[in-house]
N, C-alpha and C positions, 0 to 999 in steps of 0.2 A: 834510105827511107826518110831521113830528115829533109833532103832536098826536095822530095815529092810533096812535102808539107807546105812549101812556100805559097802556092795558090790558095791553099786552105787558110793560111795565115792572113793573106790579103783579104779574103772574104770575111773572116771573123772580125777584122779590124773595123769593118764598116757596119757590123751588126750592132743592135741596140744593147745587147747584154754583155758585150765585151769591151772593157775600157782599155786605156793606154797601158796600164801596168800589166794587164793580162797579156797584151801583145808583147810587151817587154819580156815577160816570163817565158812565153812560148818561143820567142826568138832565141832566148838563151838556151832553151832546150834543143832547138834546132842546131845551134852552133856546136853543141857537144857531139852531134852525129855527123858533122861534115868534115871533109878534108880541106887542104889548102886551096885546091882548084875550085871546089864547090863554094868555098867561102867567098872567093873573088866574084863568082857569078851572082852570089846572093846579095852583095853589097848594094848594087844599084836598085834591085828590087825592094830591098828593105827601106830605102829612102822614099821610093814611090808609095810604099804601103803606109808609111807614117805621115805623109803630107796632109792627109785629111784630118789628122788629129790636132791636138793643141800645139801651140808654138813651142812649149817646153818639150813635149814629146818629140817634135820634129827635130829639135836640137839634139836630143838624145839619140835619135836614129842616125843623124849625120855623124855624131861622135862615135857611135858603135860601128858604123859602116867603115869609117876611116881606120878603126882598129882591126876590123875584119880583114882589111887588105894586107895587114902585117900579121903573120902567123905568130910571131913572138909577142906582139902587143896583145893579140887575142888571148894567148895564154895568161898574160898579166891580168886582163879583165876578169877572166874566169876564176883566177886564183884569189881575187879580192873578195869573192863571196866567202871563201873559207877563212880568209884572214881577217874578215870584218869583225869588229867588236861593237856591240850596240850602245855601250855607255861611254867608256873612256879607256885610256890605255892601261889603266890599273888592272883591267881584267886579263891582260897578258900574263900577269904573275899569278893567276888563279891556280890553286892546287888542283890535282887530278887524282883519280884512282890509279893504282899501280898497273892494273890490267882490267880487261873486260870481265873476268871472272869475279873480281872483288866488287866491281860495280853491280853486276847482276845479283850477287849474294846480298848486297845492301838493299836492292829493290825487293827481293824475295823475303828477306828478313823483316822488312817493314810490313809487307803485305800479309805474310803468314805469321801471325802472332798468337797471343794467348786467347784472343777472341775466337780464333778458329777452334780451339779445344774447349774453352770455357763456356761459350754461348751456343755454338752450332748444334751439338747433340741435344741440348735442352730444347731449343727452338724446333728442331726436327721432330722430336717426340710430340710436342704440344701443337704442331701445326700441320698435321696430316702425313707425317712420315715420308713416304715416297713422293707425295704431291709437293711437299716442301722442297725436296731435292730437285724435282723437275723444274719448278719455278726458279730455284736458285741458279741452275745451270743456264736457263734462258736469259735471265737478267745479267748473269755474270759475263756472258759472251756477247750479248747484244747491247748492253749498256756499259758494263764495267770495262771491257777491253777497249772500246773506242775512247772512253773518257781517260783511261790510263795512258793510252797512246797519245792523246792530245796533250796531257800534262808533261809526259816524257819528252815529246818533240819540242814543245815550247821551252822547256828548261835547257835541253842540250843545244838548241839553236841560239838562244839569247844569252846563255851562260850566266843566268841570274836565278835567284830564288823567286818565290811566288810574288813578293811585293814588286820587284823590278819588272818581271815578265808582263804582268797585266797592265802596268803603266805604259809599257811600250806598245803592246797590242792595241789597247784602247784606253786612253787617259780617262775617259768618262767613267770607267768601272775600275779605276786603279785601286779603289778601296777593297776590292776582292782579295788582294794579297794580304792586306792587313787583317781581314776577317779570317782568312786561313791561318794566319799567325795566332789569332786569339783562340781558334778552335784547337790548335796544337797545344797551346798553353793550358787550357782547361782540361782537355782530354789527358794530357800528360800528368796532371795532378792526380786524377783518380786511377789512371792506368798504372801508375807507379805503385799504387796500393795493391793491385792484383799481383804485381811482381813481388812485393813485400810479403804477401801471404805465401807465395811459392817459396820464397827464401826462408821464411819461418819454418815451413814444413821440412825443407831440406836440412836445416840445422837440427830439427828434432829427430831426423832420420838416423842420426849418428848415435843411436841408443839401442840397447837390447835388454828387455823387450821394448818394442815401439810403444810410445805413450798412448796411442789410440787403439792398441790391440785388445784392451780389456777395460772394463769399467773400474774407476778408482774406488777405493774403500773409504768409508767415513772415518773421520778422525777418532782415534781411541776405540775403534770397534772393527770387527771383521766383516761387517755388512757392507754391501756395495751401495753407492750413491743411488737412491731411488729414482732420481731424474734420469740417470743413465740406463737403469734397468728397464725403464719404460720405452726406450728406443735402442738404437745400436750404439756401440762404443765409438764408432767412427763419426756418426752424426753428432753425438754428444761432444766429442773432442772439437769438431768444427765450430759448433755454436757456442759452447760453454767454456772451452779452454783457450781456443785461439781468438775467436771474435769477442767472447764474453758478451754475446748479443743481448740487448735489451728486448723487452716484449713489444715495444713499439718505437717508432721513430722519434716521438716527442721526448723520450727519455735521453738526456744528453750525457754529460760526464766529461772528464778530462781524457786526453789521449792515453791509451794503454801503453805502459812502459815497453813491453816486449814487442808490440807492433811499431812503436816509435823507433826502437833500435833497429828493427828490420827495415823500416822505411829509410832511416839514415844510411844504413849499409847499401840499400838500393841506389840512392842518389849518389853515394860515394863511388860506387862502381860505374854509374853512368858518367859522372864527372871525369873520372880518370880515363875512361874510354874515349871521350870526346875531345880531350885537351889538345891532341896533336893533329886533328883533322882527318881527312879521308885516308891518308896513307897508313896511319896507325890503326884506324877502325877496320880497314880492309883485312888486315892480318887476323884480327879477332873473329871476323865473320866466318872464316873457314870452320871454326869450332862452333860458333853460336848458331849457324844455320844448318850445317851438314850433320852435326851430332844428333839433333832432334829427329831427323829422318831415319837415321840408323836405329835409334831407340824405339821409334814408332813401329818400324818393321818388326823388331824383336818382340815388342809388346803384342802386336797383332798376331804373330805366329803363336805366341803363348796363350793368349786369351781365347783364340778359336778352339783350343783343346779343352776348355773348361766345360763342365757339365752345365747345361742350360744355355750355352752361348748361341746355339741354333735358334732357340726360342726368342732370344733377344734380337737376333738378326731378322727373323720373320716379322717381328713387331716393327722393326725399322723399315723394312721394304714394303710393308702393307700400305698400299696407296688408298687414301680416302678421296674419292673423286670430288666430293662436294667442296673440299678444300681448294681445288683448282679454281673455283668461282668465288671464293671468299676474298673480298678486298682487304680484310684484316690480315689474312695470311700473306697476301701480296705486300702489304705495308711492312709487316715484320720481316719478310724475306728481303725486301728492298733495304730496310735498315741494316740487316746483317751483311748484305753485299757491300754496301758502301762503308760500313764501320770496319768490316774485315779487310776489304781490299785497300781502302784508304784514299780514293780520289777526293779532292776537296781540301785535304790537309795541307797541300803544298809540299809534302815530303817527296813525292815523285819528281816534282819540278826541281827541288833543291838537290836531290841526289843526282839527277841527270845533268845538272849544270856543271858537274865535274868530269864529264865524259866528252870525247871528241864529237864534233857536230855530225860526222858521217856515220855515227853508230846507228845500226838498224833497230830503231825503237819499236817497230811494228812486231817483229818476232819477240822482242823482250816483253811487250805487253801481253802477247798470247802465252808466252812461257810462264810469266808471273801468275796469270789467271789460272792456267792449267795446274801449276803447283799448288796454288791456293785451294783449288777444288780437290786435288789428290790428298792434300794434308787434311782438309776438313772431313773428307769421306773416311780416310784411314783412322783419324781420331774418333770419329763417330762409330765406326765398326768396333773399335777397341772398347769404347764406353758402353755400347749396347751389349756387347758380349759379356762385359763385367756385370752390368745390371741384370741381364738375363740369368747369369749364374747366381747372382745375389738373390733374385726373386725365386729361383728354383730352390736354393738352400733354405730360404725363409719359409717357403711353402712346405718343404719336407719337415722342418721343425714344427710347423703348425699341424701337419698330419700326425706327427708323433705325440704332440701334446693332446690332441683330440683322442688318439688311441689310449693314452694313459688315463684320460678323463673317463672314457668308456669303460675301461677295466675297473676303475674305482667305483663307477656307478653299478656295474654288474656285481662286484664284490659286496657292495652295501645293500643289494637287493632292490635298488631303485629301477634297474633295468633287467629284463629276462636274460638268461644265459645265451640266447640266440644273438644278442647284441655284442657278444665278446669278439673283439677283432682277432684275426689270425696272427700267429707269431711271425709269419713271413713278412708282415707289414713293416716291421722294424728294419728289415734288410733292404726292401725296395718300396719305400713309402709312396713315391710318385706313381708307381704302377699298381700296387695292391690296394691302396686306400680308396681310390675311386671305384674299383671293382667291388670292394667289400661294402661300401656305402650305397652304391647304386644298384648292385645286382644281387648281393647275398642276403640282404636284410628284407624281411617282410615289410609291406607298406606301413602297417601300424607301428612296428618297432622303429622303422626309419623316421617316422614322424615324431616319435617320442625322443629319439636320440638327437635329432637335429636341434631340438629346443635347448639341449644341454651343451652343444658343441659350437666351436667358433667356425665361421665360414672361411675356409682356406681357398682363396682364389688366386691363381698364378698371375692373371692379368692385373688384378688389384694390387698385388705385391709389387709388380713392375711399375705401376703408376705411382705408388707410394715412394718408390726409390727415385723416380724422376722428378719429384717435386723440388722446386727451388733451383735457382740458377747456379748454386754452389755444388750441384750434383757431381760435377767432374772431380772436384777434390774428394768428395765422399766416395765416388766410384773408384778412384785410384787407391785410396786407403783401404777400401774393401778388397781390392785385388791383391794388394800387398799382404794382407792378413792371411790369404789362402795359398800364397806361393812359398815354396821352400827358400830359405835364406831371405826372409822379409826385409832385413836391414839393408842388404845390398840392393834389392829391388826398389826400396823406398828412395835410396840415394839416386839411383838411375832415373826413376820417374820424375822426381821433383827437380833434378838437374835439367831434364827436358823442359819442364815448365819455366824454370828460371832462364834458360837459354832463349826460349821463344819470347818471353817478356823483355829480355834485354835487347834482342835484335829489333823488336818493334819500338822500344823506347829510343834507341839510337836513331831510327827513322823519324820519330816525332821530334827529337831534339834537332835533327838536321833542318826540319821545317821551321824551327825557331831561330837557330844560330845563323844559318846561311842568309836569310833575308836581312837580319840585323847587320851582318858584315857587308852585304851589298848596298844597304841604305846608308850606313855610316862607314865609309871606306877606311878610316883610321883603325877601326876595330879588327881589320884583317891582320894587323901587326901584333895584336894582343889577344890571340885566340884563347890562350889559357885563362887569362883574366876574365874574358867574356864568358867562358864556360862556367867558371866558378860563380860569376855574377848572376848567371841565369839559374843554375842548379840550386843555389842557396835559398832564394825566395820561393822557388817551386817546392823545395822540401818543406819549408815552413807552411806553405799553403796546403800541402797534401796531408798535414797532420790532422786536419778536420775529419779525414776518413779513417784515422786510427782510433777514433772514439768507439765506445760500445755500440753506438747506433750507426757507425760509419759505413757498414756494409749496405745499409738501406739507402744511404746517399749515393753510393756507387751504383746500385741498381737503378735509382731514380735518374741519374744523369745518363747512364748507358742505355736505358730503356726508352726514355721519353725526351731527353734534351738533345743529345748529340745529333740525331737525325735531322732535326729542323734546320739548324744553321748549315749543316752539310748539304742538304738538298738545295737550299737557297743559293749557296756558293756555287755548287756544281751547275745549277741552272744558268746562272749569270756567266760562268766560264764557257758553257756550251753555246749560249746565245751570242756572246761576244766573238767567239771564234767562227761560228757558223754564219751569223747574219751581219755582224758589224765589220769584222775583218774579211769574212767570206770563206766558206768551206772550200770552194773550188780554188780560190787563191792559195789557201793554206796547203792544200794537196799539191798544187804546183810548186810551192816553195819546198816542200818535203821531197818531191820528185827530184828537184835539183840537188838537194843535199845528199840524198841517199843514192842517187844515180840509178834509180829503178822506178818503174811505174807503180802507182798505188791504186788499189781497187776503188772505183767511184762509190762503192757501197758505203764507205765511211761518210761520204758527203750526205747521203740520204739519212744515215743514222744520226749524224750530228744535227742536220737541219730539221728533221721531222720527228723521228721516233724518240730519240733521247729527250728533247725538250718536252714533248707531250707526256711521256711516261713519268718523267721527273716532276712535272707540274702536278700531275694527278697524285703522285705519292706525297708530295709536299702538302697539297690541300687536304688530303685524307688524314695525314698525320696531324695537321693543325686542327681539323674538325674533331678528331679522336681526342686530342689533348684538351680542347675547350669544352666539348659536349659530353664527354663520358668521364666516369670516375677512373682515376689511375690507381692501380693496386700493386701490392708487393707481398712477398711471402715473409712473414715474421715468425720468430721463434716463441712458442708458448711454453714457458718453463713449468707451468702447472701440469700440463698434459704431456710434456716432452714431445711436442709435435709442431710441425709448421702449419701456420694458419694464414689464410688469405685475408689481408687487411687493406683498407682504403687509405691512400695518402691524404693527410689533412689539406685543407684549402690553401694554406700558406705555401705549400710546396709548389702549387701551380704558379703562384706569384713569383716564387724563386726561379722557376723555369722561364717565365716571361722576362724577368730582369736579365738573366744570363743570356737569353736569346737576343735581346735588344743590345746588350753590351757587345755581343759577338759581331752582329751585322751592322752596328752603328757606323763603323768606318766607311761603309759603302756609300750611304747618302752624304756623309760629311765630305768625303773626297770628291764626290760628284759636284757638290756645291763649290768646293775649292777650285775645281777645274773650270766650272762655269764662270766664276769670277775672273779667273785668269784669261779666259777666252774673250769675255765681254769687254774687258779693259785691256788696252795694248800692254804687252809684257814682252820684254826681251830676254831671251834665254841664251846663255853662252854654252855652245855644245861643240866640242872638238875644234875650237878656234873659230867657228862660224857663228854668226848672229842669226837666230831664228825668231821671227816676230809673229806672235799669235794674235790675230785680229779677227773681228767678226766676219770680214769678207774672205778670210782664209778657210772658212768652214768646209767648202766643197773640196778644196785641195787637200785639206787635212784628212778627209775621209778616204782619199785615194792614195794615201801614203802606204808604203810597202815595207814595214819594218823588218820582216823576216828575210827579205832578199835585198835590203838596202845595202849599197856598196859604198865604201869610202874611196872616192876617186883620187888618183895621184895628182900632183900639181900639174904635170904635163897634160893630163886629160882635162882638168879644169880650164886650162888656158885654151885648149881646143874648143871647149864648149862655149867659152866667152867669145871666141872668134866666130 
């Protein structure tokens, strides 16, 4: 089949849209399909094909044809692609994952993190339920998978982190790697706080009774804290005991001692885990990644048996059609896809740089996306089942309080005896109360009694439970309080959250440490010292989120900042690979490496759909940030309730500063490259002198870094001849 492609190769070489390197790539593909006899016949045709191209390409054709005549030499040429190192010989000593399983667990652990449980259920409820899920699935597989595949492929081919990869692919946007590094650094600061919260809950779980199971008593009295009695004990513990939340973001204060200790323990765990590189991390990932799935399955089986779980699931699956046409819903969904999956962080690139080049990254990208979706949906089913149960129980209590109130009014003579509720109401309040109120009472009596009773609405109770992004912590503590053996369940559930946070933080730290080691090669010999040197300042920086108002800053960065630089970075990565390097060329490179054909659909997704959708999301996010008030849920200690408040104006200035700091390396490195290209500059690379001059611009655009081969001295001599 390869031999039949020779006439096609000749015609393509003379077309306007196919350059010399495309012919080079196609010919290498043909070589892999031919036997020795066919290779001999192909040699003369290959020289004729290449004569119409440039002189350099003609020399390459002659050199390749001479090697085609020798079967052994042909093997040597093909093997150089696998043995090639893009930077220097030091990469031959690069560590690697012990096996494919550990590598895959590292990718899944980074992608499927706390954001999957912490944010997804909350966003799903407030953005159309089933509509949000439909949009999420579409964006996950049409945007997320191609972009993850792109980052994985670049990392495993070039064997470098994000900084080195994008310098090789296109020096003009080499700053993208530095921008990804900055995103990992800032996200790592506040994401570690999420893990510290989970760790604090885990430590508190080793008590009986659990500290959030009931309201605390006032000092020197048997009365309960009135702030707790106005809400639930779990919500009170979240805001007043763990966060000690202020009523607004402007109220500062020093870092809380208990959260600072949890934060220090978090960074200590991260530091110890990262010290010995991929080999030691891989062993931990078997527990960090696999255990949460086992726990989630057990939780799902248990929560589906709770009273009211079906109501919660019906609310989840209720699709609001108007949400499908809302740009705000699409913006929030896009934010969740990229924050949850993780393209743009550079972590996929860093993790893939430790895997063999022949690894099938296409199937890995699909598997990671699928597991991300499965985990998100499983966690959401668990949370909605719990919240449905909580809303049902709260509504039952409301019915019983109303029944008691009606009994008191009848006993005092304020209501007629007809208003007396039946005794069976206390046994089945959800069933009997609506019948009694709507069917058994005369219209006049019903009108009188409604003025004295509280409106008990199941949907309203569910909405109250889903207020605030910390709903997952509250939901899990609510679940624990109704299960037998609450202490054991508390340990299991918060161990799940700690594991997921830990696996994601390992991925984020890979996006920081790997580029540093690739950029400064001496650091490879001092991995432990480098890890400590990175974790210590990050711990000190994350203390800002341990203050009483720290949770508001976490929400500010997660809701409004992280998406802007990520969209910008991903757009540049996409454009660089699709339009500067060339999507067709990239797919040809990967076909050589993987040994199998790749669907051309990726080319169209990279070239047209992804840039267009990403640009729309980026612009809409920017307009939303600049033109609308940004809000957050704050705790009101007076009413013991969450209230929607507007972030002050200075927080927008803070977001602008952080965004500029994050993407500033991109234009700076562009100017740096422009200066080096404008003025003659000699670069020593693998013992050869490469001169970047203005007249080299055309040739530099035709460079082929992903399939560039290091020729042996014998081949170099033949080319010179």
